Each structure stands twice: as structure tokens, then as C-alpha cells.
C-alpha positions as CSV (number, residue, x, y, z in Angstrom):
1,M,125.8,108.9,113.5
2,K,128.9,109.5,115.8
3,K,130.1,106.5,117.6
4,Q,132.6,105.9,120.4
5,W,135.2,103.1,120.0
6,Q,136.3,101.7,123.3
7,I,138.9,99.0,123.5
8,L,138.2,96.9,126.6
9,K,141.2,96.5,128.8
10,P,140.9,93.5,131.4
11,D,143.3,93.1,134.1
12,I,146.5,91.8,132.6
13,K,147.2,89.4,135.7
14,T,143.8,88.0,135.3
15,V,144.3,87.3,131.5
16,E,147.5,85.6,132.3
17,K,146.1,83.4,134.9
18,I,143.3,82.3,132.4
19,R,145.8,81.6,129.6
20,R,148.0,79.4,131.9
21,T,145.0,77.5,133.4
22,L,143.4,76.8,130.1
23,K,146.5,76.6,128.0
24,C,144.6,78.9,125.6
25,N,145.6,81.7,123.2
26,F,146.2,85.2,125.0
27,I,143.5,86.5,122.7
28,I,140.9,84.1,124.0
29,A,142.0,84.7,127.6
30,T,141.4,88.5,126.9
31,I,138.0,87.9,125.6
32,L,136.9,85.6,128.6
33,A,138.2,88.3,130.9
34,N,136.2,90.9,129.0
35,R,133.1,88.8,129.8
36,K,133.9,88.7,133.4
37,I,134.8,84.9,133.2
38,I,137.9,85.1,135.7
39,S,137.9,81.9,137.7
40,A,139.2,78.8,136.2
41,E,136.1,77.0,137.0
42,D,133.8,79.5,135.4
43,A,136.0,79.5,132.4
44,F,136.0,75.7,132.2
45,D,132.2,75.7,132.5
46,F,131.9,78.5,129.9
47,L,134.0,76.5,127.4
48,N,132.2,73.3,128.2
49,P,128.5,74.0,128.6
50,S,126.6,70.9,129.7
51,I,123.1,70.2,131.1
52,H,124.8,68.3,133.9
53,I,126.0,71.6,135.5
54,L,122.5,73.2,135.5
55,R,121.9,74.8,139.0
56,S,119.0,73.4,140.8
57,P,115.6,74.9,139.9
58,F,114.2,74.0,143.0
59,A,115.2,77.2,144.7
60,I,112.7,79.1,142.4
61,K,109.8,80.4,144.7
62,D,106.5,78.5,144.5
63,M,108.0,75.7,142.4
64,D,107.1,72.9,144.9
65,I,103.6,74.2,145.2
66,A,103.1,74.1,141.2
67,V,104.7,70.8,141.0
68,H,102.3,69.1,143.6
69,R,99.3,70.9,141.9
70,I,100.1,69.7,138.5
71,S,100.9,66.2,139.8
72,A,97.4,66.1,141.4
73,A,95.8,67.4,138.1
74,I,97.6,64.6,136.1
75,K,96.5,61.8,138.6
76,N,92.9,63.0,138.8
77,R,92.4,63.7,135.1
78,E,91.5,67.3,135.6
79,K,91.4,69.6,132.7
80,I,94.7,71.6,132.3
81,L,94.8,74.6,130.0
82,I,98.3,76.0,128.9
83,F,97.9,79.7,128.3
84,G,100.9,81.0,126.2
85,D,102.1,84.2,124.5
86,Y,102.2,84.6,120.9
87,D,105.9,85.3,120.3
88,V,108.6,82.4,119.8
89,D,109.3,82.3,123.4
90,G,105.5,81.8,124.4
91,I,105.1,79.4,121.5
92,T,107.9,77.2,122.4
93,A,107.1,77.3,126.2
94,T,103.6,76.3,125.3
95,T,104.8,73.5,123.2
96,I,107.3,71.9,125.7
97,L,104.5,71.9,128.4
98,Y,102.0,70.5,126.1
99,E,104.2,67.7,124.8
100,F,105.3,66.7,128.2
101,L,101.7,66.8,129.8
102,S,100.3,65.0,126.8
103,Y,103.1,62.2,127.1
104,A,102.3,61.9,130.8
105,G,98.6,61.2,130.0
106,A,97.1,64.7,131.2
107,D,93.9,66.0,129.9
108,V,95.6,69.1,128.5
109,S,95.0,71.8,125.8
110,Y,96.5,74.9,125.0
111,Y,95.4,78.5,124.2
112,I,97.3,81.3,122.5
113,P,95.5,84.7,122.2
114,H,95.3,86.6,119.0
115,R,97.8,89.4,119.0
116,I,95.6,92.1,117.3
117,H,91.9,91.0,118.4
118,E,92.7,89.9,122.0
119,G,96.2,91.4,123.0
120,Y,98.8,90.3,125.5
121,G,98.3,88.1,128.4
122,L,95.6,86.2,130.3
123,Q,92.5,88.5,130.5
124,V,89.0,88.3,132.1
125,N,87.3,87.4,128.8
126,H,89.5,84.4,128.5
127,I,88.1,83.0,132.0
128,L,84.6,83.8,131.3
129,N,84.4,83.1,127.5
130,Y,86.8,80.1,127.3
131,A,88.0,78.5,130.6
132,L,84.7,78.3,132.3
133,P,82.6,77.0,129.3
134,E,85.5,74.3,128.7
135,K,85.2,73.3,132.4
136,I,89.0,73.9,132.8
137,N,90.3,73.1,136.4
138,L,93.8,74.3,136.1
139,I,95.4,76.9,134.0
140,I,99.1,77.2,133.6
141,T,100.4,80.5,132.0
142,V,103.8,80.6,130.2
143,D,105.7,83.7,129.3
144,C,102.8,85.8,130.6
145,G,100.5,86.2,133.7
146,S,102.5,88.2,136.1
147,G,100.2,91.4,135.5
148,S,96.9,89.5,135.1
149,H,95.6,90.3,138.5
150,R,91.8,90.5,137.6
151,A,91.8,87.4,135.4
152,V,93.5,85.3,138.1
153,S,91.1,86.6,140.8
154,I,88.1,85.8,138.7
155,A,89.4,82.3,137.9
156,Q,90.3,81.5,141.6
157,N,86.7,82.8,142.5
158,A,85.3,80.4,140.0
159,G,87.1,77.5,141.2
160,I,89.7,77.4,138.7
161,D,93.3,77.2,140.0
162,V,96.0,79.2,138.2
163,I,99.8,78.7,138.0
164,I,101.8,81.5,136.6
165,T,105.2,80.8,134.9
166,D,106.7,83.9,133.6
167,H,110.1,85.9,133.4
168,H,108.7,89.6,132.8
169,S,109.0,92.4,135.4
170,I,106.6,91.8,138.3
171,S,105.5,94.1,141.0
172,K,105.4,93.3,144.6
173,K,101.8,92.8,144.6
174,R,101.3,89.6,142.8
175,P,98.3,88.0,141.2
176,R,96.2,85.7,143.4
177,A,97.4,82.5,141.7
178,I,98.2,79.5,143.8
179,A,101.9,79.7,142.4
180,V,103.8,82.4,140.9
181,I,106.9,81.0,139.3
182,N,108.9,84.1,138.2
183,P,112.5,84.5,139.1
184,K,112.1,88.2,139.0
185,R,109.9,88.1,142.0
186,H,111.5,90.3,144.8
187,D,111.2,87.2,147.2
188,C,112.7,84.6,144.7
189,P,116.2,83.6,145.9
190,S,117.1,81.5,142.8
191,G,119.2,83.9,141.0
192,F,117.6,82.9,137.5
193,Y,117.0,86.5,136.7
194,N,117.9,85.9,133.0
195,L,115.9,83.1,132.0
196,A,113.4,83.4,129.2
197,G,109.8,82.3,129.5
198,V,110.6,78.9,128.0
199,G,113.4,78.5,130.4
200,V,111.2,79.0,133.3
201,A,108.8,76.4,131.9
202,F,111.7,74.0,131.3
203,Y,112.8,74.2,134.8
204,L,109.2,73.5,135.9
205,L,109.4,70.3,133.8
206,I,112.6,69.2,135.5
207,C,111.0,69.5,138.9
208,L,107.8,67.9,137.8
209,R,109.5,64.9,136.3
210,K,111.4,64.5,139.4
211,H,108.4,64.6,141.6
212,L,106.7,62.1,139.4
213,R,109.8,59.9,139.6
214,E,109.7,60.0,143.3
215,N,106.0,59.0,143.2
216,H,106.8,56.0,141.1
217,F,104.9,57.6,138.2
218,W,107.4,56.3,135.5
219,K,107.3,52.7,136.4
220,N,104.9,51.7,133.5
221,L,105.9,54.5,131.2
222,L,109.3,55.3,129.9
223,E,110.7,58.5,131.5
224,P,111.0,61.4,129.1
225,N,114.4,62.6,128.1
226,L,114.1,66.5,128.7
227,K,117.1,67.0,126.4
228,N,114.9,66.3,123.5
229,L,113.0,69.4,124.4
230,C,116.0,71.6,124.5
231,D,115.7,72.4,120.7
232,L,112.5,74.5,121.6
233,V,114.2,75.9,124.7
234,A,116.9,77.0,122.4
235,L,114.6,78.6,119.9
236,G,112.7,80.7,122.7
237,T,115.6,81.8,124.5
238,V,117.6,83.1,121.5
239,A,114.5,84.6,120.0
240,D,113.9,86.5,123.2
241,V,117.3,88.0,123.2
242,V,118.0,87.3,126.8
243,P,121.7,87.0,127.8
244,L,123.2,83.8,126.6
245,I,125.1,83.2,129.9
246,D,124.8,80.6,132.7
247,E,121.8,78.4,132.0
248,N,120.8,80.2,128.8
249,R,124.1,79.4,127.3
250,I,123.7,75.7,128.3
251,F,120.2,75.6,126.8
252,S,121.3,77.2,123.7
253,K,124.3,75.0,123.1
254,T,122.4,71.7,123.9
255,G,119.5,72.8,121.9
256,L,121.6,73.6,118.8
257,E,122.8,70.0,118.9
258,V,119.1,68.6,119.0
259,I,118.1,71.0,116.4
260,N,121.0,69.9,114.0
261,S,120.1,66.2,114.7
262,G,116.9,66.9,112.6
263,N,114.6,65.0,114.9
264,R,111.8,67.4,115.0
265,S,109.8,67.7,111.7
266,G,108.6,71.2,112.2
267,I,112.0,72.6,112.8
268,K,113.5,70.5,110.0
269,A,110.9,71.9,107.6
270,L,111.8,75.5,108.8
271,I,115.5,74.9,108.2
272,E,114.7,73.8,104.6
273,V,112.4,76.6,103.8
274,C,115.0,79.1,105.2
275,G,117.7,77.4,102.9
276,L,119.8,76.3,105.7
277,N,120.6,72.8,104.8
278,S,124.2,73.7,103.8
279,H,125.5,74.2,107.2
280,L,124.6,73.5,110.8
281,A,122.2,76.0,112.4
282,D,123.7,78.4,114.7
283,T,122.4,81.3,117.0
284,D,122.2,83.8,114.1
285,D,120.1,81.4,112.1
286,I,117.7,81.0,114.9
287,A,117.6,85.0,115.5
288,Y,117.4,86.1,111.8
289,R,115.7,83.3,110.0
290,I,113.9,80.8,112.1
291,A,112.5,82.9,114.7
292,P,111.1,85.6,112.4
293,R,109.2,83.0,110.4
294,L,107.7,81.6,113.7
295,N,106.9,85.1,114.9
296,A,105.2,85.9,111.7
297,T,102.3,83.8,112.5
298,G,101.3,85.7,115.5
299,R,102.2,89.1,113.8
300,M,100.2,88.4,110.6
301,S,97.7,85.7,111.6
302,H,97.4,83.4,114.6
303,A,100.3,82.1,116.5
304,K,98.6,78.7,117.1
305,T,99.8,77.8,113.5
306,A,103.4,77.8,115.0
307,V,102.6,75.4,117.8
308,E,100.9,73.1,115.1
309,L,104.2,73.2,113.1
310,L,106.4,72.3,116.3
311,T,104.2,69.6,117.6
312,T,103.4,67.7,114.2
313,T,105.4,64.5,113.7
314,N,104.3,64.5,109.9
315,F,107.0,65.9,107.8
316,D,104.8,66.6,104.9
317,V,102.2,68.5,107.0
318,A,105.3,70.5,108.6
319,R,106.7,71.3,105.2
320,Q,103.2,72.7,104.2
321,I,102.9,74.7,107.6
322,A,106.6,76.1,107.1
323,D,105.8,77.1,103.6
324,T,102.6,79.1,104.9
325,L,104.9,80.6,107.6
326,N,107.5,81.6,104.9
327,K,104.8,83.4,102.9
328,M,103.5,85.3,106.0
329,N,107.1,86.4,106.8
330,L,107.3,87.8,103.4
331,K,104.1,89.6,103.9
332,R,105.4,91.0,107.3
333,Q,108.6,92.1,105.7
334,G,106.7,94.2,103.0
335,T,104.4,95.7,105.7
336,E,107.2,96.7,108.0
337,K,109.2,98.2,105.2
338,E,106.2,100.4,104.3
339,I,105.8,101.7,107.8
340,F,109.6,102.2,108.3
341,E,109.9,104.2,105.0
342,E,106.8,106.2,105.8
343,I,108.5,107.1,109.3
344,L,111.9,108.1,107.6
345,T,110.2,110.4,105.2
346,Y,108.3,112.0,108.1
347,I,111.4,112.4,110.1
348,K,113.2,113.9,107.1
349,D,110.3,116.6,106.8
350,H,110.1,117.1,110.6
351,P,113.6,116.6,112.0
352,E,112.5,118.3,115.2
353,V,110.8,115.3,116.4
354,L,114.1,113.9,117.5
355,D,115.0,116.9,119.6
356,K,113.8,115.4,122.8
357,N,116.0,112.3,122.5
358,I,112.9,110.2,122.0
359,L,110.6,109.3,119.2
360,I,107.0,109.0,120.0
361,L,104.7,108.7,116.9
362,A,101.1,107.5,116.5
363,K,98.9,106.9,113.6
364,H,95.7,105.1,112.4
365,G,96.3,102.1,110.5
366,W,99.7,101.0,111.4
367,H,99.8,97.2,111.7
368,E,100.1,96.3,115.4
369,G,102.0,93.1,114.6
370,V,105.0,94.8,113.1
371,I,105.4,98.1,114.8
372,G,107.7,96.5,117.4
373,I,110.2,95.4,114.6
374,V,110.0,98.9,113.1
375,A,110.7,100.5,116.5
376,S,113.8,98.2,116.8
377,K,115.1,99.4,113.5
378,L,114.5,103.1,114.4
379,V,116.5,102.7,117.7
380,E,119.3,101.1,115.6
381,R,119.2,104.1,113.2
382,Y,118.7,106.9,115.7
383,F,119.9,105.4,118.9
384,C,117.1,106.9,121.1
385,P,114.1,105.3,122.8
386,V,111.1,104.8,120.4
387,V,107.5,104.3,121.1
388,L,105.1,103.6,118.0
389,I,101.5,103.6,118.7
390,S,98.8,102.2,116.3
391,L,95.4,103.9,116.6
392,K,92.0,102.2,116.2
393,N,88.6,103.3,117.6
394,G,90.1,105.8,120.1
395,I,92.6,103.1,121.5
396,G,96.2,103.1,120.8
397,K,98.3,99.9,120.9
398,G,102.0,100.6,121.3
399,S,105.3,98.9,121.0
400,A,108.3,100.5,122.7
401,R,112.1,99.8,122.3
402,S,115.0,101.5,124.3
403,I,118.8,102.0,124.7
404,P,120.9,100.7,127.4
405,G,120.9,104.2,129.2
406,F,117.0,104.2,129.7
407,N,115.1,101.8,131.6
408,L,111.9,101.5,129.5
409,Y,110.0,99.6,132.0
410,Q,110.5,102.0,134.8
411,G,109.9,104.9,132.4
412,L,106.4,103.5,131.5
413,L,105.8,102.7,135.2
414,A,106.3,106.4,135.9
415,C,103.7,107.3,133.3
416,S,101.4,104.5,134.2
417,N,98.5,106.7,135.2
418,K,98.1,107.7,131.6
419,L,98.1,104.1,130.3
420,E,95.4,101.6,130.3
421,S,98.0,98.8,130.5
422,F,101.7,98.0,130.0
423,G,104.3,95.3,130.3
424,G,107.8,94.3,129.3
425,H,111.3,94.9,130.5
426,S,114.0,97.6,130.3
427,M,114.7,97.3,126.6
428,A,111.4,96.4,125.1
429,A,107.7,96.9,126.2
430,G,104.1,96.9,125.1
431,L,101.4,99.3,125.9
432,T,97.7,100.3,125.6
433,I,96.7,104.0,125.8
434,K,93.5,106.0,125.1
435,A,94.1,108.3,122.1
436,E,93.2,111.2,124.1
437,N,96.0,110.6,126.6
438,I,98.9,110.4,123.9
439,A,99.8,114.0,124.1
440,I,100.1,114.2,127.8
441,F,101.8,110.8,127.8
442,K,104.3,112.1,125.2
443,K,105.0,115.4,127.3
444,K,105.6,113.3,130.5
445,F,107.8,110.7,128.9
446,E,110.0,113.3,127.2
447,S,110.4,115.1,130.6
448,L,111.3,111.9,132.1
449,I,114.1,111.3,129.3
450,Q,115.4,114.7,130.1
451,E,115.6,114.1,133.9
452,T,117.0,110.6,134.0
453,T,119.6,110.6,131.0
454,A,122.8,112.3,130.1
455,P,124.1,113.3,126.7
456,E,126.5,110.4,126.5
457,D,123.6,107.9,126.9
458,F,122.7,108.8,123.4
459,V,126.2,108.1,121.8
460,P,126.4,104.3,120.9
461,T,129.6,102.6,122.2
462,I,131.3,100.0,120.0
463,L,133.1,97.6,122.3
464,I,136.4,96.3,120.9
465,D,137.6,93.0,122.5
466,Y,141.1,93.4,121.3
467,E,143.3,95.3,118.8
468,L,144.2,92.4,116.4
469,D,147.0,92.8,113.8
470,F,146.5,90.6,110.7
471,D,149.8,88.8,111.7
472,E,148.1,87.5,114.7
473,I,145.3,85.8,112.7
474,T,145.9,82.2,112.6
475,A,143.8,78.9,111.9
476,E,144.0,77.9,115.5
477,L,142.8,81.2,116.7
478,I,139.6,80.9,114.7
479,D,139.1,77.4,115.9
480,E,139.5,78.7,119.5
481,L,137.0,81.5,118.7
482,E,134.5,78.9,117.6
483,N,134.6,77.4,121.0
484,L,133.1,80.5,122.4
485,K,129.9,79.9,120.7
486,P,126.9,80.2,121.0
487,F,127.0,84.0,120.5
488,G,124.2,86.2,121.4
489,M,123.2,88.9,123.9
490,G,125.6,88.7,126.9
491,N,128.2,86.8,124.8
492,N,128.5,88.6,121.6
493,E,130.7,87.4,118.8
494,P,134.3,88.9,119.7
495,L,134.8,92.2,118.0
496,F,138.4,93.1,116.8
497,M,139.9,96.3,115.5
498,A,142.7,96.6,113.0
499,K,144.4,99.8,112.1
500,N,145.9,100.9,108.6
501,V,144.0,98.4,106.4
502,K,144.4,98.5,102.6
503,V,141.7,97.2,100.0
504,T,143.6,95.2,97.3
505,S,140.4,94.1,95.5
506,S,136.8,95.2,95.9
507,K,133.5,94.5,94.3
508,I,129.8,95.0,95.1
509,V,127.6,91.9,95.4
510,G,123.9,91.8,95.8
511,K,122.5,95.4,96.2
512,N,125.0,97.0,98.6
513,H,127.3,94.4,100.1
514,R,131.0,95.0,99.4
515,R,133.3,91.9,99.0
516,M,137.0,92.7,99.5
517,I,140.5,91.4,99.9
518,L,142.4,93.3,102.8
519,M,145.9,93.6,103.9
520,Q,147.9,95.5,106.4
521,P,150.9,97.2,104.8
522,G,154.0,96.9,107.0
523,S,152.8,93.6,108.5
524,K,155.5,90.8,108.8
525,T,153.6,88.0,107.1
526,Y,151.9,90.0,104.4
527,Q,148.7,88.0,104.9
528,S,145.7,88.9,103.0
529,F,142.0,88.0,104.0
530,H,138.7,87.8,102.3
531,A,136.3,90.3,103.7
532,I,132.7,91.3,103.6
533,H,130.9,94.5,104.4
534,F,127.1,94.1,104.5
535,N,124.9,96.9,103.7
536,T,127.5,99.5,103.0
537,V,126.6,103.0,101.8
538,P,127.8,104.3,98.4
539,E,130.5,106.5,99.9
540,N,132.2,103.6,101.7
541,A,132.1,101.4,98.5
542,I,135.0,103.5,97.0
543,N,137.4,103.4,99.8
544,E,140.8,102.2,99.0
545,S,142.1,102.1,102.6
546,F,140.7,102.4,106.1
547,E,142.3,104.1,109.1
548,R,140.7,101.4,111.3
549,V,138.0,98.7,111.1
550,A,136.0,96.9,113.6
551,F,135.5,93.3,112.4
552,R,134.5,89.8,113.4
553,L,136.4,86.9,112.3
554,H,135.4,83.4,111.5
555,W,135.4,80.5,109.0
556,N,133.6,80.9,105.8
557,R,132.5,77.4,105.0
558,W,131.4,76.5,101.4
559,N,131.7,73.3,99.2
560,G,133.4,71.3,102.0
561,K,136.2,74.0,102.2
562,K,136.7,76.7,104.9
563,T,138.5,80.0,104.5
564,A,139.2,82.7,106.9
565,Q,136.8,85.7,106.6
566,I,136.7,89.0,108.1
567,V,133.2,90.6,108.6
568,I,133.3,94.4,108.9
569,E,131.0,95.9,111.4
570,E,132.2,99.5,111.6
571,I,134.8,101.7,109.7
């Protein structure tokens, strides 16, 4: 696939100002400017993320209403139900609310729907078949609820109050809940647009704790330290791939500290089963090791198992559950691989399916719990929006993933008259559709792609932070790069480019990873560096030199030692 390389070129005066103010490396100042961190105050806060500089959550619309209603429910021993989503964001949001309210003495329980049997969000049957029989007085949704109009109306008519906490796109016509805490509301002035569902729930707890403090609730009970919940906030935030800037950066940084303290049995057991005991966990470990195992429960079985893992204080129990999650994840990987390879074969035999710059496929029997992951892999491979639909009994359950040049949510909104339901955001969404409507939906969606995109939208761009000669690589630079962590969406690990790179040593490790020693002929210092190129293709495994490489730079820690390592991303 053809890719466009673009070296970012921030304003040189801005870079110099940052360098002088922070007394940092020019390269670090360039990276900060690339991320639009240009004032001295913003740069300092970025390099020193702390929960003490969080913006006030009281600006979120309806927060005061929610806090007063929950406080009354605790005081009056009303039955509170936390209704969560089945992904890591929903699981962690459910857990932090459940732990806080349980500690406060509330009569609280939680409910997470089965992904396949029940689907996403609060639905009418949850009110009629669960909330009413259980005599629930108050439902608090987390990471869902913004589109649950009918369910909320039925609940309110039955005398059950509903508080929605969510971060998904929401229409101007909101559900009839007593409070809708969603920073994406058109009338919400808070500016917390990038929060994950667990971040919204955490801010609710900050406000609730303060309200209870002002009403002398904690005089006979030790006020909880909410920092202890930041491990879960970090998990949900990183797993949901929201931008790791502002509050999300603070949550992730603080949460990783709590995670690595080893205080939560469930996370400690997960770290063991992931084989991460040799180093401190970081955002990559959350995204690629911990989160997939937590998500596997909802994809292959029931997500309540993940909540049980995160809430248990018994390490032996946690280890047993973590082992179960690991086995589920292996099963998930196998199922995902089968569907992915099946689709690749289909595309090879029918290449015309990609002619419209969108891939929409439907089939009976595809596992609903994994097609979202498969869709993401197909987007990565073909760089176009992908919609995969699993059919059963005339109904299709779909997962969609997109590229930066096309807003998926708006696209589905334009085709909503052919859908039974849908939800999500610009890059990822889910949908339900009748099988008989798939053909016309496909035609309309393809037309929409043609009307709203340009050819350049389908050419992936590699954004280079800085052209870095090997002579400029020092231990001090790598140390300063580590201060930019945690990395993730919105704060990607810096990507460098070097030209005229020679391979002085090379071997294949694992199945298709190439370990090399690289140098730059003509350099002043003649430095050579260990490098790794993951998942290289056979033709790249014999290159003796590269005209240019795009790479990341960090310490490789092993057996108490650390060495500089280049991780090649593109050649």
C-alpha cells in the first residue's frame, strides 16, 4: 500500500521558546510543538501530569442533579442499579461506581448485558424483566444510555429514576432521564469532549464525594481516596482509545502508578498471566495485553466475569479468573483469525469489492463478539471504512471501523432509515439491520463515501516528528523521550526518520521479526544501534540497506540492563 511520508515542521520560534523555557533538548521541544503544546504552562503541565491540576468536573451539565439524587438514594437506602457496557470502558466504569457506592453503604448492584444475547445499551426488556421485579429505585448507566429513549421513558413512567453517564455521540433530543451526564451534549459547557465512559463516571464520583463531605457524611467513615480507583480509570481510558491528552493523560499517568503498585488483586493476577512481571506496565501493555483479556469475557462469554475479577480481594480467586480470561482470549484469537483469513481469501477472489473505497460484507455465522476486531485489522490493511455484519434469523449485527477522512457516525446517521439501531463515534460504531435492507444500505453507504471523500483520504499518512541522524541519539535524549509518556492516541510515541541506513547484522527471530544492527555510513560518531522490525515481509528480510526508515526510539530493558533500541515502523 502506498503511504505518504510527512515530516512535521512546527514554527521554529515556538520550538526555541519551549526549549529555552523548559531547558530541554531541541528535539523534545519540536515534539511538544508538533502536539500543539506551545505555552510554557501547557508544556509544564504536560510533562508533569498530576491529579491536582484536573479541571473542575462541576461544569458538566446535570452533574449537580445527579449528585443530589444519588446522595438521597444512599441516605434512604434505595435500591441502586449500575447498568454498564460489556467492553473494558464499561466494565471499569461499573466497577468504580460499584466499589464507591458499596463503601458508602448504598444498597447497590450492577448489571451488564450479554453482548450477543442482549446487545448494547439499556433496553426495554431490562426495565420490564429485571429492574421492576428487583424493585430498583434508581438506575445509573455507565458508558451507555444516550440513545436509550424508550427504556428510559418506561423506567420513569414506572417510578424508576434514571441517571445517564456516557461519552458517546448524542442527539439534541435526549432521553427523559432526570440527569444526562454526557460531555458531548450540545448544551454541555465543560469541554471534556475526550473523556472515556470511565472518565465521566470518575468525575461523577469526585463530585459525589465532595457533596457527601459537605453534608458531613464522612464524619464516621474514612473518606475514600479516589486516586486508588485511577488504575481502573487508566484501563478503561486507554482501552477505549480516546486521546491521551488533558484529563485522560493525567488519569493514565496516575493510573499506571497505581497499577504498578500491585494493590488490586485482579490486575495483579492479569499482569502475571500476561507475563508482564519483568517490567512496569505501560499503556502498550494495557492496550495489547491486559485490555484484550478483559474484553474477551464480553466477546466470548459474559463480561460480568471481568467485574468479578476487578472487585475480588482474594488473590487466589483472582488468579483463577485471570486464567479463565486468558483461555477465553486464546479462543477469541482463534475465532478472529478464522474470520480474517476467510475475508482475505474472499477479497483475493473478488478484488472488485474494494472498488468503492469501502468494504461491506455480511455472512451467517460470523461471531458477533470478534467482528469488530476483524474490521479494525481490515482497515489497517486496506485503509478504507469497513462494515462487517453477522446474520442470524434475518437480523444482522454489525461492527464498523473507519479512517480519519470519513466520519462513521455521521455516515450511519445519514443511512439510519435503513437501520434498526446504531451507535458509536467517528471511528467505530455498531449497528443492527434487517437482512433484507443490507443491499440498499450498502448502495447508499457507498454513494455517501463517493460524495463526501476525496482520493487523498484513502492514502495513509506517516507523520514524522523529526528527521533524526544517528549522531543525535544519546542516552539523555531517550530519557527525555520517556518523560513524554504515557503514549497513546493524541500523544503517539514520537516517530523519527533516518536516511541512508545500513544493515551490518541481521537475523529472523520468532516467525517473521527481523533483529538487526544498524548504522549510518558517513556519520561522525559511527554509532550502531540494535533494531527490531516486527512482522516484516519476506522481501524486506534481505535488505542490506534502507533509503529511509521511520522508527521509534526507546530503552530496551533486560536483566537489569538497558540499551538503546530502534523499533522500525516503516521502510
